[in-house]
Short mmCIF file of the C-alpha atoms (twelve columns), coordinates in Angstrom:
data_MODEL
# 
_entry.id   MODEL 
# 
loop_
_atom_site.group_PDB 
_atom_site.id 
_atom_site.type_symbol 
_atom_site.label_atom_id 
_atom_site.label_alt_id 
_atom_site.label_comp_id 
_atom_site.label_asym_id 
_atom_site.label_seq_id 
_atom_site.Cartn_x 
_atom_site.Cartn_y 
_atom_site.Cartn_z 
_atom_site.pdbx_PDB_model_num 
ATOM 1   C CA . UNK A 1   -12.036 15.511  2.989   1 
ATOM 2   C CA . UNK A 2   -12.533 11.845  3.649   1 
ATOM 3   C CA . UNK A 3   -11.024 8.628   2.409   1 
ATOM 4   C CA . UNK A 4   -13.040 5.872   0.800   1 
ATOM 5   C CA . UNK A 5   -11.552 2.457   1.402   1 
ATOM 6   C CA . UNK A 6   -11.238 -0.101  -1.400  1 
ATOM 7   C CA . UNK A 7   -14.051 -2.100  0.218   1 
ATOM 8   C CA . UNK A 8   -16.297 0.967   0.090   1 
ATOM 9   C CA . UNK A 9   -15.378 1.533   -3.551  1 
ATOM 10  C CA . UNK A 10  -16.263 -2.079  -4.361  1 
ATOM 11  C CA . UNK A 11  -19.671 -1.709  -2.710  1 
ATOM 12  C CA . UNK A 12  -20.380 1.510   -4.611  1 
ATOM 13  C CA . UNK A 13  -19.392 -0.218  -7.859  1 
ATOM 14  C CA . UNK A 14  -21.682 -3.164  -7.033  1 
ATOM 15  C CA . UNK A 15  -24.579 -0.785  -6.378  1 
ATOM 16  C CA . UNK A 16  -24.036 1.042   -9.651  1 
ATOM 17  C CA . UNK A 17  -23.697 -2.191  -11.626 1 
ATOM 18  C CA . UNK A 18  -26.718 -3.908  -10.075 1 
ATOM 19  C CA . UNK A 19  -27.383 -7.117  -12.042 1 
ATOM 20  C CA . UNK A 20  -30.965 -7.622  -10.801 1 
ATOM 21  C CA . UNK A 21  -34.371 -6.727  -12.199 1 
ATOM 22  C CA . UNK A 22  -36.745 -4.173  -10.660 1 
ATOM 23  C CA . UNK A 23  -38.363 -6.605  -8.235  1 
ATOM 24  C CA . UNK A 24  -35.133 -7.548  -6.476  1 
ATOM 25  C CA . UNK A 25  -33.182 -4.342  -7.131  1 
ATOM 26  C CA . UNK A 26  -34.610 -2.470  -4.123  1 
ATOM 27  C CA . UNK A 27  -33.796 -5.351  -1.778  1 
ATOM 28  C CA . UNK A 28  -30.261 -5.565  -3.213  1 
ATOM 29  C CA . UNK A 29  -29.823 -1.803  -2.884  1 
ATOM 30  C CA . UNK A 30  -30.968 -1.848  0.765   1 
ATOM 31  C CA . UNK A 31  -28.525 -4.639  1.597   1 
ATOM 32  C CA . UNK A 32  -25.617 -2.909  -0.141  1 
ATOM 33  C CA . UNK A 33  -26.317 0.411   1.604   1 
ATOM 34  C CA . UNK A 34  -26.312 -1.387  4.956   1 
ATOM 35  C CA . UNK A 35  -23.079 -3.134  4.020   1 
ATOM 36  C CA . UNK A 36  -21.551 0.216   3.031   1 
ATOM 37  C CA . UNK A 37  -22.595 1.809   6.327   1 
ATOM 38  C CA . UNK A 38  -21.149 -1.125  8.251   1 
ATOM 39  C CA . UNK A 39  -17.809 -0.891  6.429   1 
ATOM 40  C CA . UNK A 40  -17.729 2.880   6.890   1 
ATOM 41  C CA . UNK A 41  -18.440 2.632   10.622  1 
ATOM 42  C CA . UNK A 42  -15.923 -0.160  11.048  1 
ATOM 43  C CA . UNK A 43  -13.283 1.922   9.256   1 
ATOM 44  C CA . UNK A 44  -14.080 4.970   11.401  1 
ATOM 45  C CA . UNK A 45  -14.059 3.000   14.632  1 
ATOM 46  C CA . UNK A 46  -10.754 1.232   13.976  1 
ATOM 47  C CA . UNK A 47  -9.057  4.299   12.580  1 
ATOM 48  C CA . UNK A 48  -6.439  5.638   14.978  1 
ATOM 49  C CA . UNK A 49  -7.185  9.067   16.456  1 
ATOM 50  C CA . UNK A 50  -5.682  12.061  14.709  1 
ATOM 51  C CA . UNK A 51  -2.127  12.543  15.918  1 
ATOM 52  C CA . UNK A 52  -1.540  15.909  14.331  1 
ATOM 53  C CA . UNK A 53  -3.601  19.028  13.957  1 
ATOM 54  C CA . UNK A 54  -3.331  20.697  10.599  1 
ATOM 55  C CA . UNK A 55  -4.286  24.253  9.827   1 
ATOM 56  C CA . UNK A 56  -6.759  24.873  7.005   1 
ATOM 57  C CA . UNK A 57  -3.830  26.102  4.917   1 
ATOM 58  C CA . UNK A 58  -1.880  22.879  5.530   1 
ATOM 59  C CA . UNK A 59  -4.935  20.777  4.664   1 
ATOM 60  C CA . UNK A 60  -5.294  22.757  1.430   1 
ATOM 61  C CA . UNK A 61  -1.598  22.101  0.664   1 
ATOM 62  C CA . UNK A 62  -2.030  18.366  1.303   1 
ATOM 63  C CA . UNK A 63  -5.095  18.308  -0.957  1 
ATOM 64  C CA . UNK A 64  -3.106  20.177  -3.625  1 
ATOM 65  C CA . UNK A 65  -0.329  17.581  -3.341  1 
ATOM 66  C CA . UNK A 66  -2.929  14.812  -3.673  1 
ATOM 67  C CA . UNK A 67  -4.301  16.448  -6.820  1 
ATOM 68  C CA . UNK A 68  -0.794  16.903  -8.266  1 
ATOM 69  C CA . UNK A 69  0.086   13.287  -7.511  1 
ATOM 70  C CA . UNK A 70  -3.000  11.904  -9.260  1 
ATOM 71  C CA . UNK A 71  -3.152  14.474  -12.060 1 
ATOM 72  C CA . UNK A 72  -1.708  12.261  -14.789 1 
ATOM 73  C CA . UNK A 73  -1.127  8.636   -13.870 1 
ATOM 74  C CA . UNK A 74  0.865   8.032   -17.063 1 
ATOM 75  C CA . UNK A 75  3.697   10.301  -15.980 1 
ATOM 76  C CA . UNK A 76  6.427   9.308   -13.586 1 
ATOM 77  C CA . UNK A 77  5.301   10.691  -10.211 1 
ATOM 78  C CA . UNK A 78  7.065   13.579  -8.562  1 
ATOM 79  C CA . UNK A 79  9.518   12.670  -5.826  1 
ATOM 80  C CA . UNK A 80  8.374   13.352  -2.290  1 
ATOM 81  C CA . UNK A 81  10.623  16.400  -2.009  1 
ATOM 82  C CA . UNK A 82  9.433   17.815  -5.343  1 
ATOM 83  C CA . UNK A 83  5.802   17.144  -4.416  1 
ATOM 84  C CA . UNK A 84  6.197   18.895  -1.074  1 
ATOM 85  C CA . UNK A 85  7.832   21.897  -2.751  1 
ATOM 86  C CA . UNK A 86  5.099   22.085  -5.387  1 
ATOM 87  C CA . UNK A 87  2.416   21.963  -2.693  1 
ATOM 88  C CA . UNK A 88  4.285   24.391  -0.397  1 
ATOM 89  C CA . UNK A 89  4.403   22.113  2.641   1 
ATOM 90  C CA . UNK A 90  7.290   20.308  4.301   1 
ATOM 91  C CA . UNK A 91  7.797   16.583  3.686   1 
ATOM 92  C CA . UNK A 92  7.012   15.501  7.242   1 
ATOM 93  C CA . UNK A 93  3.641   17.269  7.259   1 
ATOM 94  C CA . UNK A 94  2.898   15.993  3.761   1 
ATOM 95  C CA . UNK A 95  3.510   12.368  4.767   1 
ATOM 96  C CA . UNK A 96  1.657   12.718  8.080   1 
ATOM 97  C CA . UNK A 97  -1.187  14.547  6.371   1 
ATOM 98  C CA . UNK A 98  -1.619  11.863  3.725   1 
ATOM 99  C CA . UNK A 99  -1.768  9.186   6.415   1 
ATOM 100 C CA . UNK A 100 -4.246  11.164  8.468   1 
ATOM 101 C CA . UNK A 101 -6.530  12.401  5.669   1 
ATOM 102 C CA . UNK A 102 -6.435  9.445   3.287   1 
ATOM 103 C CA . UNK A 103 -5.341  6.568   5.512   1 
ATOM 104 C CA . UNK A 104 -2.471  5.777   3.138   1 
ATOM 105 C CA . UNK A 105 1.104   6.793   2.484   1 
ATOM 106 C CA . UNK A 106 1.802   9.021   -0.506  1 
ATOM 107 C CA . UNK A 107 3.050   6.074   -2.580  1 
ATOM 108 C CA . UNK A 108 0.172   3.812   -1.497  1 
ATOM 109 C CA . UNK A 109 -2.307  6.519   -2.489  1 
ATOM 110 C CA . UNK A 110 -0.767  6.624   -5.970  1 
ATOM 111 C CA . UNK A 111 -0.817  2.827   -6.210  1 
ATOM 112 C CA . UNK A 112 -4.440  2.694   -5.119  1 
ATOM 113 C CA . UNK A 113 -5.444  5.276   -7.733  1 
ATOM 114 C CA . UNK A 114 -3.566  3.402   -10.449 1 
ATOM 115 C CA . UNK A 115 -5.169  0.078   -9.556  1 
ATOM 116 C CA . UNK A 116 -8.670  1.559   -9.405  1 
ATOM 117 C CA . UNK A 117 -8.173  3.267   -12.766 1 
ATOM 118 C CA . UNK A 118 -6.883  0.000   -14.246 1 
ATOM 119 C CA . UNK A 119 -9.870  -1.889  -12.881 1 
ATOM 120 C CA . UNK A 120 -12.229 0.711   -14.318 1 
ATOM 121 C CA . UNK A 121 -10.544 0.539   -17.739 1 
ATOM 122 C CA . UNK A 122 -10.630 -3.260  -17.723 1 
ATOM 123 C CA . UNK A 123 -14.343 -3.291  -16.951 1 
ATOM 124 C CA . UNK A 124 -15.465 -0.474  -19.236 1 
ATOM 125 C CA . UNK A 125 -13.195 -0.619  -22.297 1 
ATOM 126 C CA . UNK A 126 -11.767 -3.142  -24.717 1 
ATOM 127 C CA . UNK A 127 -8.287  -1.587  -24.534 1 
ATOM 128 C CA . UNK A 128 -5.507  -4.168  -24.725 1 
ATOM 129 C CA . UNK A 129 -3.772  -4.880  -21.435 1 
ATOM 130 C CA . UNK A 130 -0.538  -3.399  -22.750 1 
ATOM 131 C CA . UNK A 131 -2.250  -0.039  -23.435 1 
ATOM 132 C CA . UNK A 132 -3.843  -0.019  -19.990 1 
ATOM 133 C CA . UNK A 133 -0.410  -0.540  -18.448 1 
ATOM 134 C CA . UNK A 134 0.882   2.558   -20.227 1 
ATOM 135 C CA . UNK A 135 -2.225  4.602   -19.353 1 
ATOM 136 C CA . UNK A 136 -1.722  4.039   -15.648 1 
ATOM 137 C CA . UNK A 137 2.043   4.482   -15.609 1 
ATOM 138 C CA . UNK A 138 3.451   0.949   -15.695 1 
ATOM 139 C CA . UNK A 139 6.151   0.500   -18.346 1 
ATOM 140 C CA . UNK A 140 6.269   -3.294  -17.785 1 
ATOM 141 C CA . UNK A 141 3.200   -5.478  -17.983 1 
ATOM 142 C CA . UNK A 142 4.599   -8.028  -15.518 1 
ATOM 143 C CA . UNK A 143 4.936   -5.357  -12.820 1 
ATOM 144 C CA . UNK A 144 1.369   -4.241  -13.460 1 
ATOM 145 C CA . UNK A 145 -0.037  -7.780  -13.299 1 
ATOM 146 C CA . UNK A 146 1.836   -8.455  -10.050 1 
ATOM 147 C CA . UNK A 147 0.597   -5.203  -8.461  1 
ATOM 148 C CA . UNK A 148 -2.967  -5.828  -9.670  1 
ATOM 149 C CA . UNK A 149 -3.006  -9.376  -8.275  1 
ATOM 150 C CA . UNK A 150 -1.587  -8.140  -4.964  1 
ATOM 151 C CA . UNK A 151 -4.294  -5.452  -4.694  1 
ATOM 152 C CA . UNK A 152 -7.368  -7.392  -5.857  1 
ATOM 153 C CA . UNK A 153 -6.426  -11.059 -5.438  1 
ATOM 154 C CA . UNK A 154 -6.902  -11.905 -9.114  1 
ATOM 155 C CA . UNK A 155 -5.215  -11.034 -12.398 1 
ATOM 156 C CA . UNK A 156 -6.406  -8.389  -14.877 1 
ATOM 157 C CA . UNK A 157 -7.046  -11.112 -17.442 1 
ATOM 158 C CA . UNK A 158 -9.322  -13.034 -15.092 1 
ATOM 159 C CA . UNK A 159 -11.297 -9.844  -14.389 1 
ATOM 160 C CA . UNK A 160 -11.836 -9.393  -18.130 1 
ATOM 161 C CA . UNK A 161 -13.000 -12.978 -18.513 1 
ATOM 162 C CA . UNK A 162 -15.678 -12.639 -15.801 1 
# 
């Protein structure tokens, strides 16, 4: 298992949504692949060394918890204690495992997934903003807009207008 940073996700999205014609597409693709490799190496180099060793069973439990957490973004997430019980791992190992495997805390991992899903929905659908908020688990639109702006640096509305 590996973690893809938001910067890596942006590069992948830019590659898939290449705006250029055939003559410049290959050059663009080559540059983006190099950029992706640079970001990946930079992330790997600056990543702190693993502090804990997890057994294959514990890694499977952490991955199960990750799947449970991101299963349905609309629902209120399980508490940390409930998530650890459902995944059959103690809370300390769950939190440490999330940090080590995904580079994020449990809550940050959920937030990241919600923001990426929101961004995807904004770019690929014509769903109203209010519906997107509900689909990703935000009951209040103001909270969603604030979280989106904090994550991406721009509002959901400005992304739609681009």
